[in-house]
PQR file with spaces between the fields and no chain letter, atoms N, CA, C, O and H, PARSE charges and radii, in Angstrom:
ATOM       1  N    MET     1      74.814  143.684   84.704 -0.4000 1.5000
ATOM       2  CA   MET     1      74.066  142.839   85.623 -0.0000 2.0000
ATOM       3  C    MET     1      73.722  141.258   85.058  0.5500 1.7000
ATOM       4  O    MET     1      73.640  140.364   85.901 -0.5500 1.4000
ATOM       5  N    ALA     2      73.587  141.040   84.069 -0.4000 1.5000
ATOM       6  CA   ALA     2      73.171  140.212   83.646 -0.0000 2.0000
ATOM       7  C    ALA     2      74.709  138.971   83.480  0.5500 1.7000
ATOM       8  O    ALA     2      74.134  137.889   83.595 -0.5500 1.4000
ATOM       9  H    ALA     2      73.654  141.766   83.385  0.4000 1.0000
ATOM      10  N    ASP     3      75.214  138.864   83.415 -0.4000 1.5000
ATOM      11  CA   ASP     3      76.381  138.233   82.669 -0.0000 2.0000
ATOM      12  C    ASP     3      76.919  138.362   84.568  0.5500 1.7000
ATOM      13  O    ASP     3      77.157  137.241   85.017 -0.5500 1.4000
ATOM      14  H    ASP     3      75.681  139.743   83.323  0.4000 1.0000
ATOM      15  N    ILE     4      77.105  139.481   85.584 -0.4000 1.5000
ATOM      16  CA   ILE     4      77.209  138.685   86.742 -0.0000 2.0000
ATOM      17  C    ILE     4      76.026  137.337   87.964  0.5500 1.7000
ATOM      18  O    ILE     4      76.357  136.758   88.998 -0.5500 1.4000
ATOM      19  H    ILE     4      76.911  140.392   85.219  0.4000 1.0000
ATOM      20  N    GLY     5      74.655  137.306   87.175 -0.4000 1.5000
ATOM      21  CA   GLY     5      73.632  136.722   88.023 -0.0000 2.0000
ATOM      22  C    GLY     5      73.845  135.445   86.405  0.5500 1.7000
ATOM      23  O    GLY     5      73.126  134.446   86.381 -0.5500 1.4000
ATOM      24  H    GLY     5      74.386  137.777   86.335  0.4000 1.0000
ATOM      25  N    GLN     6      75.033  135.744   85.043 -0.4000 1.5000
ATOM      26  CA   GLN     6      74.902  134.227   84.832 -0.0000 2.0000
ATOM      27  C    GLN     6      76.468  133.858   85.447  0.5500 1.7000
ATOM      28  O    GLN     6      76.533  132.729   85.932 -0.5500 1.4000
ATOM      29  H    GLN     6      75.617  136.555   85.063  0.4000 1.0000
ATOM      30  N    GLY     7      77.242  134.351   85.473 -0.4000 1.5000
ATOM      31  CA   GLY     7      78.400  133.927   86.682 -0.0000 2.0000
ATOM      32  C    GLY     7      78.160  133.515   87.862  0.5500 1.7000
ATOM      33  O    GLY     7      78.961  132.742   88.389 -0.5500 1.4000
ATOM      34  H    GLY     7      77.189  135.268   85.079  0.4000 1.0000
ATOM      35  N    LEU     8      76.897  133.977   88.606 -0.4000 1.5000
ATOM      36  CA   LEU     8      76.950  133.498   89.784 -0.0000 2.0000
ATOM      37  C    LEU     8      76.560  131.829   89.734  0.5500 1.7000
ATOM      38  O    LEU     8      76.929  130.949   90.512 -0.5500 1.4000
ATOM      39  H    LEU     8      76.247  134.605   88.178  0.4000 1.0000
ATOM      40  N    VAL     9      75.581  131.711   88.401 -0.4000 1.5000
ATOM      41  CA   VAL     9      74.646  130.689   88.182 -0.0000 2.0000
ATOM      42  C    VAL     9      75.963  129.117   88.299  0.5500 1.7000
ATOM      43  O    VAL     9      76.276  128.161   89.009 -0.5500 1.4000
ATOM      44  H    VAL     9      75.281  132.426   87.769  0.4000 1.0000
ATOM      45  N    LEU    10      76.275  129.774   87.124 -0.4000 1.5000
ATOM      46  CA   LEU    10      77.636  129.129   86.324 -0.0000 2.0000
ATOM      47  C    LEU    10      78.391  128.454   87.624  0.5500 1.7000
ATOM      48  O    LEU    10      78.483  127.247   87.844 -0.5500 1.4000
ATOM      49  H    LEU    10      76.021  130.550   86.547  0.4000 1.0000
ATOM      50  N    MET    11      79.057  129.837   88.664 -0.4000 1.5000
ATOM      51  CA   MET    11      79.892  129.590   89.674 -0.0000 2.0000
ATOM      52  C    MET    11      78.541  128.014   90.429  0.5500 1.7000
ATOM      53  O    MET    11      78.798  126.868   90.798 -0.5500 1.4000
ATOM      54  H    MET    11      78.982  130.818   88.486  0.4000 1.0000
ATOM      55  N    VAL    12      77.695  128.503   90.378 -0.4000 1.5000
ATOM      56  CA   VAL    12      76.845  127.397   91.753 -0.0000 2.0000
ATOM      57  C    VAL    12      77.022  125.911   91.094  0.5500 1.7000
ATOM      58  O    VAL    12      77.178  124.799   91.598 -0.5500 1.4000
ATOM      59  H    VAL    12      77.486  129.434   90.078  0.4000 1.0000
ATOM      60  N    ALA    13      76.970  126.172   90.340 -0.4000 1.5000
ATOM      61  CA   ALA    13      76.244  124.863   89.367 -0.0000 2.0000
ATOM      62  C    ALA    13      77.593  124.122   88.680  0.5500 1.7000
ATOM      63  O    ALA    13      77.442  122.977   88.254 -0.5500 1.4000
ATOM      64  H    ALA    13      76.843  127.075   89.930  0.4000 1.0000
ATOM      65  N    GLY    14      78.754  124.694   88.583 -0.4000 1.5000
ATOM      66  CA   GLY    14      79.587  123.917   89.049 -0.0000 2.0000
ATOM      67  C    GLY    14      80.553  123.499   90.334  0.5500 1.7000
ATOM      68  O    GLY    14      81.592  122.839   90.347 -0.5500 1.4000
ATOM      69  H    GLY    14      78.876  125.625   88.928  0.4000 1.0000
ATOM      70  N    MET    15      79.831  124.120   91.384 -0.4000 1.5000
ATOM      71  CA   MET    15      80.921  124.346   92.693 -0.0000 2.0000
ATOM      72  C    MET    15      79.804  122.362   93.373  0.5500 1.7000
ATOM      73  O    MET    15      80.279  121.404   93.983 -0.5500 1.4000
ATOM      74  H    MET    15      78.987  124.657   91.373  0.4000 1.0000
ATOM      75  N    GLY    16      78.089  122.627   92.765 -0.4000 1.5000
ATOM      76  CA   GLY    16      77.302  121.633   92.742 -0.0000 2.0000
ATOM      77  C    GLY    16      78.150  120.632   92.309  0.5500 1.7000
ATOM      78  O    GLY    16      78.891  119.993   93.056 -0.5500 1.4000
ATOM      79  H    GLY    16      77.703  123.406   92.270  0.4000 1.0000
ATOM      80  N    ILE    17      78.060  120.496   91.196 -0.4000 1.5000
ATOM      81  CA   ILE    17      78.814  118.862   90.420 -0.0000 2.0000
ATOM      82  C    ILE    17      79.878  118.911   91.239  0.5500 1.7000
ATOM      83  O    ILE    17      79.666  117.864   91.851 -0.5500 1.4000
ATOM      84  H    ILE    17      77.459  121.015   90.589  0.4000 1.0000
ATOM      85  N    VAL    18      80.749  119.294   91.655 -0.4000 1.5000
ATOM      86  CA   VAL    18      82.145  118.918   92.191 -0.0000 2.0000
ATOM      87  C    VAL    18      82.138  118.502   93.221  0.5500 1.7000
ATOM      88  O    VAL    18      83.066  117.820   93.654 -0.5500 1.4000
ATOM      89  H    VAL    18      80.921  120.144   91.158  0.4000 1.0000
ATOM      90  N    TYR    19      80.280  119.027   94.412 -0.4000 1.5000
ATOM      91  CA   TYR    19      80.804  118.794   95.685 -0.0000 2.0000
ATOM      92  C    TYR    19      80.179  117.061   95.360  0.5500 1.7000
ATOM      93  O    TYR    19      80.505  116.031   95.951 -0.5500 1.4000
ATOM      94  H    TYR    19      79.526  119.581   94.060  0.4000 1.0000
ATOM      95  N    ALA    20      79.105  117.248   94.115 -0.4000 1.5000
ATOM      96  CA   ALA    20      78.008  115.814   93.688 -0.0000 2.0000
ATOM      97  C    ALA    20      79.524  114.855   93.392  0.5500 1.7000
ATOM      98  O    ALA    20      79.597  113.631   93.499 -0.5500 1.4000
ATOM      99  H    ALA    20      78.840  118.084   93.635  0.4000 1.0000
ATOM     100  N    PHE    21      80.777  115.888   92.960 -0.4000 1.5000
ATOM     101  CA   PHE    21      81.378  114.647   92.576 -0.0000 2.0000
ATOM     102  C    PHE    21      82.381  113.321   93.543  0.5500 1.7000
ATOM     103  O    PHE    21      82.485  112.096   93.480 -0.5500 1.4000
ATOM     104  H    PHE    21      80.718  116.882   92.873  0.4000 1.0000
ATOM     105  N    LEU    22      82.912  114.318   94.310 -0.4000 1.5000
ATOM     106  CA   LEU    22      83.873  113.599   95.535 -0.0000 2.0000
ATOM     107  C    LEU    22      82.894  114.007   96.477  0.5500 1.7000
ATOM     108  O    LEU    22      83.333  114.685   97.406 -0.5500 1.4000
ATOM     109  H    LEU    22      82.827  115.314   94.361  0.4000 1.0000
ATOM     110  N    THR    23      81.282  113.686   96.471 -0.4000 1.5000
ATOM     111  CA   THR    23      80.695  112.840   97.811 -0.0000 2.0000
ATOM     112  C    THR    23      81.021  111.197   96.987  0.5500 1.7000
ATOM     113  O    THR    23      81.653  110.217   97.383 -0.5500 1.4000
ATOM     114  H    THR    23      80.926  113.135   95.717  0.4000 1.0000
ATOM     115  N    ALA    24      80.196  111.490   95.582 -0.4000 1.5000
ATOM     116  CA   ALA    24      79.815  110.245   95.026 -0.0000 2.0000
ATOM     117  C    ALA    24      81.386  109.361   95.396  0.5500 1.7000
ATOM     118  O    ALA    24      81.217  108.368   96.103 -0.5500 1.4000
ATOM     119  H    ALA    24      79.682  112.286   95.260  0.4000 1.0000
ATOM     120  N    LEU    25      82.673  109.618   95.027 -0.4000 1.5000
ATOM     121  CA   LEU    25      84.086  109.424   95.454 -0.0000 2.0000
ATOM     122  C    LEU    25      84.126  108.683   96.443  0.5500 1.7000
ATOM     123  O    LEU    25      84.571  107.535   96.475 -0.5500 1.4000
ATOM     124  H    LEU    25      82.811  110.425   94.453  0.4000 1.0000
ATOM     125  N    ILE    26      83.444  109.586   97.726 -0.4000 1.5000
ATOM     126  CA   ILE    26      83.512  108.574   99.010 -0.0000 2.0000
ATOM     127  C    ILE    26      82.942  107.729   98.819  0.5500 1.7000
ATOM     128  O    ILE    26      83.600  106.793   98.366 -0.5500 1.4000
ATOM     129  H    ILE    26      83.082  110.518   97.700  0.4000 1.0000
ATOM     130  N    PHE    27      81.954  107.564   98.945 -0.4000 1.5000
ATOM     131  CA   PHE    27      81.388  106.503   98.940 -0.0000 2.0000
ATOM     132  C    PHE    27      81.628  104.945   98.307  0.5500 1.7000
ATOM     133  O    PHE    27      81.429  103.830   98.789 -0.5500 1.4000
ATOM     134  H    PHE    27      81.420  108.325   99.313  0.4000 1.0000
ATOM     135  N    VAL    28      82.409  105.631   96.344 -0.4000 1.5000
ATOM     136  CA   VAL    28      82.583  104.359   95.678 -0.0000 2.0000
ATOM     137  C    VAL    28      84.027  103.851   96.391  0.5500 1.7000
ATOM     138  O    VAL    28      84.326  102.658   96.429 -0.5500 1.4000
ATOM     139  H    VAL    28      82.570  106.536   95.952  0.4000 1.0000
ATOM     140  N    THR    29      84.890  104.926   96.956 -0.4000 1.5000
ATOM     141  CA   THR    29      85.924  104.460   98.047 -0.0000 2.0000
ATOM     142  C    THR    29      85.676  103.013   99.182  0.5500 1.7000
ATOM     143  O    THR    29      86.114  101.885   99.410 -0.5500 1.4000
ATOM     144  H    THR    29      84.647  105.895   96.926  0.4000 1.0000
ATOM     145  N    LYS    30      84.862  103.801   99.550 -0.4000 1.5000
ATOM     146  CA   LYS    30      84.332  103.182  100.948 -0.0000 2.0000
ATOM     147  C    LYS    30      83.855  101.761  100.881  0.5500 1.7000
ATOM     148  O    LYS    30      83.853  100.863  101.723 -0.5500 1.4000
ATOM     149  H    LYS    30      84.507  104.717   99.364  0.4000 1.0000
ATOM     150  N    PHE    31      83.302  101.840   99.172 -0.4000 1.5000
ATOM     151  CA   PHE    31      82.554  100.265   98.597 -0.0000 2.0000
ATOM     152  C    PHE    31      83.577   99.337   98.335  0.5500 1.7000
ATOM     153  O    PHE    31      83.567   98.177   98.746 -0.5500 1.4000
ATOM     154  H    PHE    31      83.304  102.570   98.488  0.4000 1.0000
ATOM     155  N    ALA    32      84.724  100.000   97.445 -0.4000 1.5000
ATOM     156  CA   ALA    32      85.449   99.193   97.321 -0.0000 2.0000
ATOM     157  C    ALA    32      86.444   98.429   98.556  0.5500 1.7000
ATOM     158  O    ALA    32      86.818   97.267   98.397 -0.5500 1.4000
ATOM     159  H    ALA    32      84.732  100.943   97.110  0.4000 1.0000
ATOM     160  N    CYS    33      86.948   99.511  100.229 -0.4000 1.5000
ATOM     161  CA   CYS    33      87.755   99.287  100.750 -0.0000 2.0000
ATOM     162  C    CYS    33      87.163   97.766  101.092  0.5500 1.7000
ATOM     163  O    CYS    33      87.883   96.775  101.220 -0.5500 1.4000
ATOM     164  H    CYS    33      86.644  100.455  100.358  0.4000 1.0000
ATOM     165  N    ALA    34      85.592   97.773  101.225 -0.4000 1.5000
ATOM     166  CA   ALA    34      84.919   97.123  101.781 -0.0000 2.0000
ATOM     167  C    ALA    34      84.987   95.602  100.889  0.5500 1.7000
ATOM     168  O    ALA    34      85.369   94.545  101.392 -0.5500 1.4000
ATOM     169  H    ALA    34      85.007   98.577  101.121  0.4000 1.0000
ATOM     170  N    PHE    35      84.512   95.773   99.420 -0.4000 1.5000
ATOM     171  CA   PHE    35      85.033   94.712   98.824 -0.0000 2.0000
ATOM     172  C    PHE    35      86.498   94.061   99.023  0.5500 1.7000
ATOM     173  O    PHE    35      86.564   92.834   99.088 -0.5500 1.4000
ATOM     174  H    PHE    35      84.202   96.631   99.012  0.4000 1.0000
ATOM     175  N    VAL    36      87.240   94.547   99.085 -0.4000 1.5000
ATOM     176  CA   VAL    36      88.386   94.186   99.172 -0.0000 2.0000
ATOM     177  C    VAL    36      88.573   93.186  100.306  0.5500 1.7000
ATOM     178  O    VAL    36      89.111   92.079  100.298 -0.5500 1.4000
ATOM     179  H    VAL    36      87.186   95.545   99.031  0.4000 1.0000
ATOM     180  N    ALA    37      87.850   94.029  101.510 -0.4000 1.5000
ATOM     181  CA   ALA    37      88.584   93.253  102.329 -0.0000 2.0000
ATOM     182  C    ALA    37      87.952   91.915  102.981  0.5500 1.7000
ATOM     183  O    ALA    37      88.272   91.158  103.897 -0.5500 1.4000
ATOM     184  H    ALA    37      87.412   94.928  101.517  0.4000 1.0000
ATOM     185  N    LYS    38      86.434   92.044  101.643 -0.4000 1.5000
ATOM     186  CA   LYS    38      86.136   90.583  102.399 -0.0000 2.0000
ATOM     187  C    LYS    38      86.683   89.288  101.465  0.5500 1.7000
ATOM     188  O    LYS    38      86.303   88.130  101.638 -0.5500 1.4000
ATOM     189  H    LYS    38      86.174   92.659  100.899  0.4000 1.0000
ATOM     190  N    PHE    39      87.672   89.728  100.419 -0.4000 1.5000
ATOM     191  CA   PHE    39      88.372   89.047   99.455 -0.0000 2.0000
ATOM     192  C    PHE    39      89.416   88.791   99.853  0.5500 1.7000
ATOM     193  O    PHE    39      90.023   87.952   99.186 -0.5500 1.4000
ATOM     194  H    PHE    39      87.980   90.669  100.278  0.4000 1.0000
ATOM     195  N    ASP    40      89.998   89.256  100.865 -0.4000 1.5000
ATOM     196  CA   ASP    40      91.015   89.400  101.275 -0.0000 2.0000
ATOM     197  C    ASP    40      91.647   88.305  102.222  0.5500 1.7000
ATOM     198  O    ASP    40      92.789   88.419  102.666 -0.5500 1.4000
ATOM     199  H    ASP    40      89.505   89.937  101.406  0.4000 1.0000
ATOM     200  N    GLY    41      90.769   87.173  102.512 -0.4000 1.5000
ATOM     201  CA   GLY    41      91.491   85.652  102.964 -0.0000 2.0000
ATOM     202  C    GLY    41      91.863   85.491  101.788  0.5500 1.7000
ATOM     203  O    GLY    41      93.077   85.692  101.786 -0.5500 1.4000
ATOM     204  H    GLY    41      89.841   87.081  102.151  0.4000 1.0000
ATOM     205  N    ILE    42      91.553   85.270  100.889 -0.4000 1.5000
ATOM     206  CA   ILE    42      91.887   84.647   99.384 -0.0000 2.0000
ATOM     207  C    ILE    42      93.099   84.187   98.901  0.5500 1.7000
ATOM     208  O    ILE    42      93.272   82.995   98.649 -0.5500 1.4000
ATOM     209  H    ILE    42      90.567   85.107  100.890  0.4000 1.0000
ATOM     210  N    LEU    43      93.794   84.873   98.779 -0.4000 1.5000
ATOM     211  CA   LEU    43      95.293   84.641   99.107 -0.0000 2.0000
ATOM     212  C    LEU    43      96.233   84.856   99.709  0.5500 1.7000
ATOM     213  O    LEU    43      96.153   85.939  100.288 -0.5500 1.4000
ATOM     214  H    LEU    43      93.653   85.841   98.984  0.4000 1.0000
ATOM     215  N    PRO    44      97.529   84.112   99.940 -0.5600 1.5000
ATOM     216  CA   PRO    44      97.413   83.946  100.808  0.2800 2.0000
ATOM     217  C    PRO    44      99.130   84.972  101.652  0.5500 1.7000
ATOM     218  O    PRO    44     100.015   85.274  100.851 -0.5500 1.4000
ATOM     219  N    GLN    45      99.289   85.271  102.851 -0.4000 1.5000
ATOM     220  CA   GLN    45      99.704   86.648  102.596 -0.0000 2.0000
ATOM     221  C    GLN    45     101.544   85.859  102.853  0.5500 1.7000
ATOM     222  O    GLN    45     102.042   84.812  103.264 -0.5500 1.4000
ATOM     223  H    GLN    45      98.571   85.025  103.502  0.4000 1.0000
ATOM     224  N    ASP    46     101.945   87.089  102.334 -0.4000 1.5000
ATOM     225  CA   ASP    46     103.363   86.808  102.116 -0.0000 2.0000
ATOM     226  C    ASP    46     103.776   86.716  103.029  0.5500 1.7000
ATOM     227  O    ASP    46     103.310   87.518  103.839 -0.5500 1.4000
ATOM     228  H    ASP    46     101.540   87.940  102.000  0.4000 1.0000
ATOM     229  N    ALA    47     105.112   85.551  103.700 -0.4000 1.5000
ATOM     230  CA   ALA    47     106.284   85.536  104.665 -0.0000 2.0000
ATOM     231  C    ALA    47     106.837   87.212  105.810  0.5500 1.7000
ATOM     232  O    ALA    47     107.497   88.214  105.535 -0.5500 1.4000
ATOM     233  H    ALA    47     105.491   84.900  103.042  0.4000 1.0000
ATOM     234  N    PRO    48     106.605   87.056  106.226 -0.5600 1.5000
ATOM     235  CA   PRO    48     108.097   89.347  106.158  0.2800 2.0000
ATOM     236  C    PRO    48     108.877   88.447  105.873  0.5500 1.7000
ATOM     237  O    PRO    48     108.861   87.217  105.927 -0.5500 1.4000
ATOM     238  N    LYS    49     109.800   89.475  105.454 -0.4000 1.5000
ATOM     239  CA   LYS    49     111.387   88.804  104.566 -0.0000 2.0000
ATOM     240  C    LYS    49     112.297   89.192  106.543  0.5500 1.7000
ATOM     241  O    LYS    49     112.263   89.924  107.532 -0.5500 1.4000
ATOM     242  H    LYS    49     109.813   90.473  105.409  0.4000 1.0000
ATOM     243  N    LYS    50     112.974   87.997  105.899 -0.4000 1.5000
ATOM     244  CA   LYS    50     114.384   88.687  107.165 -0.0000 2.0000
ATOM     245  C    LYS    50     115.452   89.401  106.893  0.5500 1.7000
ATOM     246  O    LYS    50     116.070   89.114  105.868 -0.5500 1.4000
ATOM     247  H    LYS    50     113.002   87.403  105.096  0.4000 1.0000
ATOM     248  N    ALA    51     115.945   90.553  107.783 -0.4000 1.5000
ATOM     249  CA   ALA    51     117.630   90.899  107.978 -0.0000 2.0000
ATOM     250  C    ALA    51     118.238   90.313  107.316  0.5500 1.7000
ATOM     251  O    ALA    51     117.320   89.598  106.915 -0.5500 1.4000
ATOM     252  H    ALA    51     115.443   90.787  108.616  0.4000 1.0000
ATOM     253  N    PRO    52     119.365   89.838  106.623 -0.5600 1.5000
ATOM     254  CA   PRO    52     119.978   89.421  106.420  0.2800 2.0000
ATOM     255  C    PRO    52     121.196   89.737  107.644  0.5500 1.7000
ATOM     256  O    PRO    52     121.549   90.898  107.848 -0.5500 1.4000
ATOM     257  N    ALA    53     121.861   88.442  108.520 -0.4000 1.5000
ATOM     258  CA   ALA    53     122.619   88.741  109.153 -0.0000 2.0000
ATOM     259  C    ALA    53     123.679   89.069  109.174  0.5500 1.7000
ATOM     260  O    ALA    53     124.685   88.653  108.600 -0.5500 1.4000
ATOM     261  H    ALA    53     121.574   87.499  108.354  0.4000 1.0000
ATOM     262  N    LYS    54     123.431   90.166  110.128 -0.4000 1.5000
ATOM     263  CA   LYS    54     125.209   90.844  109.044 -0.0000 2.0000
ATOM     264  C    LYS    54     126.571   90.259  109.811  0.5500 1.7000
ATOM     265  O    LYS    54     126.712   90.332  111.031 -0.5500 1.4000
ATOM     266  H    LYS    54     122.614   90.504  110.595  0.4000 1.0000
ATOM     267  N    ALA    55     127.808   89.513  108.672 -0.4000 1.5000
ATOM     268  CA   ALA    55     128.987   89.254  109.367 -0.0000 2.0000
ATOM     269  C    ALA    55     129.679   89.714  110.062  0.5500 1.7000
ATOM     270  O    ALA    55     129.853   90.772  109.457 -0.5500 1.4000
ATOM     271  H    ALA    55     127.694   89.454  107.681  0.4000 1.0000
ATOM     272  N    ALA    56     130.230   89.785  110.858 -0.4000 1.5000
ATOM     273  CA   ALA    56     131.122   89.717  111.481 -0.0000 2.0000
ATOM     274  C    ALA    56     132.133   90.437  111.249  0.5500 1.7000
ATOM     275  O    ALA    56     132.814   89.858  110.403 -0.5500 1.4000
ATOM     276  H    ALA    56     130.089   88.926  111.350  0.4000 1.0000
ATOM     277  N    SER    57     132.713   91.651  111.636 -0.4000 1.5000
ATOM     278  CA   SER    57     133.984   91.897  110.448 -0.0000 2.0000
ATOM     279  C    SER    57     134.417   92.709  111.836  0.5500 1.7000
ATOM     280  O    SER    57     133.971   92.765  112.982 -0.5500 1.4000
ATOM     281  H    SER    57     132.159   92.121  112.324  0.4000 1.0000
ATOM     282  N    ASN    58     135.572   93.331  111.083 -0.4000 1.5000
ATOM     283  CA   ASN    58     136.203   93.942  112.474 -0.0000 2.0000
ATOM     284  C    ASN    58     136.682   95.506  111.833  0.5500 1.7000
ATOM     285  O    ASN    58     137.804   96.004  111.920 -0.5500 1.4000
ATOM     286  H    ASN    58     135.934   93.285  110.152  0.4000 1.0000
ATOM     287  N    ASP    59     135.089   96.277  110.969 -0.4000 1.5000
ATOM     288  CA   ASP    59     134.571   97.556  111.281 -0.0000 2.0000
ATOM     289  C    ASP    59     133.929   97.785  111.927  0.5500 1.7000
ATOM     290  O    ASP    59     133.325   98.828  111.680 -0.5500 1.4000
ATOM     291  H    ASP    59     134.177   95.873  110.898  0.4000 1.0000
ATOM     292  N    ASP    60     133.642   97.234  112.889 -0.4000 1.5000
ATOM     293  CA   ASP    60     133.744   97.740  114.610 -0.0000 2.0000
ATOM     294  C    ASP    60     134.353   98.392  115.428  0.5500 1.7000
ATOM     295  O    ASP    60     134.010   99.241  116.251 -0.5500 1.4000
ATOM     296  H    ASP    60     134.133   96.386  113.089  0.4000 1.0000
ATOM     297  N    ALA    61     135.415   97.883  115.116 -0.4000 1.5000
ATOM     298  CA   ALA    61     136.961   97.905  115.878 -0.0000 2.0000
ATOM     299  C    ALA    61     137.265   99.449  115.645  0.5500 1.7000
ATOM     300  O    ALA    61     137.071  100.371  116.437 -0.5500 1.4000
ATOM     301  H    ALA    61     135.693   97.194  114.447  0.4000 1.0000
ATOM     302  N    ASP    62     137.840   99.507  114.239 -0.4000 1.5000
ATOM     303  CA   ASP    62     138.245  100.534  112.989 -0.0000 2.0000
ATOM     304  C    ASP    62     136.897  101.245  113.541  0.5500 1.7000
ATOM     305  O    ASP    62     137.362  101.553  114.638 -0.5500 1.4000
ATOM     306  H    ASP    62     137.998   98.759  113.595  0.4000 1.0000
ATOM     307  N    ILE    63     135.627  101.709  113.580 -0.4000 1.5000
ATOM     308  CA   ILE    63     134.600  102.613  113.736 -0.0000 2.0000
ATOM     309  C    ILE    63     135.082  103.233  115.311  0.5500 1.7000
ATOM     310  O    ILE    63     135.259  104.396  115.671 -0.5500 1.4000
ATOM     311  H    ILE    63     135.250  101.459  112.689  0.4000 1.0000
ATOM     312  N    ALA    64     135.221  101.788  116.146 -0.4000 1.5000
ATOM     313  CA   ALA    64     135.314  102.981  117.640 -0.0000 2.0000
ATOM     314  C    ALA    64     136.478  103.274  117.500  0.5500 1.7000
ATOM     315  O    ALA    64     136.747  104.187  118.281 -0.5500 1.4000
ATOM     316  H    ALA    64     135.077  100.843  115.853  0.4000 1.0000
ATOM     317  N    LEU    65     137.674  102.858  116.667 -0.4000 1.5000
ATOM     318  CA   LEU    65     138.943  103.328  116.989 -0.0000 2.0000
ATOM     319  C    LEU    65     139.158  105.013  116.374  0.5500 1.7000
ATOM     320  O    LEU    65     139.923  105.876  116.804 -0.5500 1.4000
ATOM     321  H    LEU    65     137.456  102.117  116.033  0.4000 1.0000
ATOM     322  N    ALA    66     138.527  105.062  115.632 -0.4000 1.5000
ATOM     323  CA   ALA    66     138.286  106.591  114.549 -0.0000 2.0000
ATOM     324  C    ALA    66     137.693  107.169  115.829  0.5500 1.7000
ATOM     325  O    ALA    66     138.361  107.926  116.533 -0.5500 1.4000
ATOM     326  H    ALA    66     137.905  104.361  115.282  0.4000 1.0000
ATOM     327  N    ILE    67     136.570  106.856  116.105 -0.4000 1.5000
ATOM     328  CA   ILE    67     136.198  107.639  117.044 -0.0000 2.0000
ATOM     329  C    ILE    67     136.993  107.730  118.489  0.5500 1.7000
ATOM     330  O    ILE    67     136.525  108.720  119.050 -0.5500 1.4000
ATOM     331  H    ILE    67     136.028  106.241  115.533  0.4000 1.0000
ATOM     332  N    ALA    68     137.741  107.275  119.119 -0.4000 1.5000
ATOM     333  CA   ALA    68     138.201  107.536  120.446 -0.0000 2.0000
ATOM     334  C    ALA    68     139.317  108.570  119.861  0.5500 1.7000
ATOM     335  O    ALA    68     139.508  109.583  120.533 -0.5500 1.4000
ATOM     336  H    ALA    68     138.121  106.470  118.663  0.4000 1.0000
ATOM     337  N    VAL    69     140.028  108.406  118.727 -0.4000 1.5000
ATOM     338  CA   VAL    69     141.150  109.320  117.814 -0.0000 2.0000
ATOM     339  C    VAL    69     140.303  110.535  117.866  0.5500 1.7000
ATOM     340  O    VAL    69     140.681  111.430  118.622 -0.5500 1.4000
ATOM     341  H    VAL    69     139.872  107.583  118.181  0.4000 1.0000
ATOM     342  N    ALA    70     139.109  110.723  117.116 -0.4000 1.5000
ATOM     343  CA   ALA    70     138.241  111.993  117.146 -0.0000 2.0000
ATOM     344  C    ALA    70     138.491  113.360  117.714  0.5500 1.7000
ATOM     345  O    ALA    70     138.890  114.519  117.599 -0.5500 1.4000
ATOM     346  H    ALA    70     138.802  109.995  116.503  0.4000 1.0000
ATOM     347  N    LEU    71     137.633  111.763  118.848 -0.4000 1.5000
ATOM     348  CA   LEU    71     137.313  112.343  120.757 -0.0000 2.0000
ATOM     349  C    LEU    71     138.652  112.692  121.395  0.5500 1.7000
ATOM     350  O    LEU    71     138.550  113.708  122.083 -0.5500 1.4000
ATOM     351  H    LEU    71     137.309  110.822  118.942  0.4000 1.0000
ATOM     352  N    GLY    72     140.034  112.100  121.380 -0.4000 1.5000
ATOM     353  CA   GLY    72     140.970  112.452  122.527 -0.0000 2.0000
ATOM     354  C    GLY    72     142.242  113.179  121.470  0.5500 1.7000
ATOM     355  O    GLY    72     143.270  113.638  121.968 -0.5500 1.4000
ATOM     356  H    GLY    72     140.117  111.275  120.821  0.4000 1.0000
């Protein structure tokens, strides 16, 4: 019987430690998010990359011809 009681105490202590760690992790994450957001304006934002213009080619006509042959 003593082993079961000791096991239950160990289980509750372990779960309490995990719960405390996860709670502390949530607060640290929220603090870090607020801290980073406060200094976000210091660095310039990168300009969005433009997609390269598609070169005009005869590939579209070839694809349309292949579709027409496959359907007909």
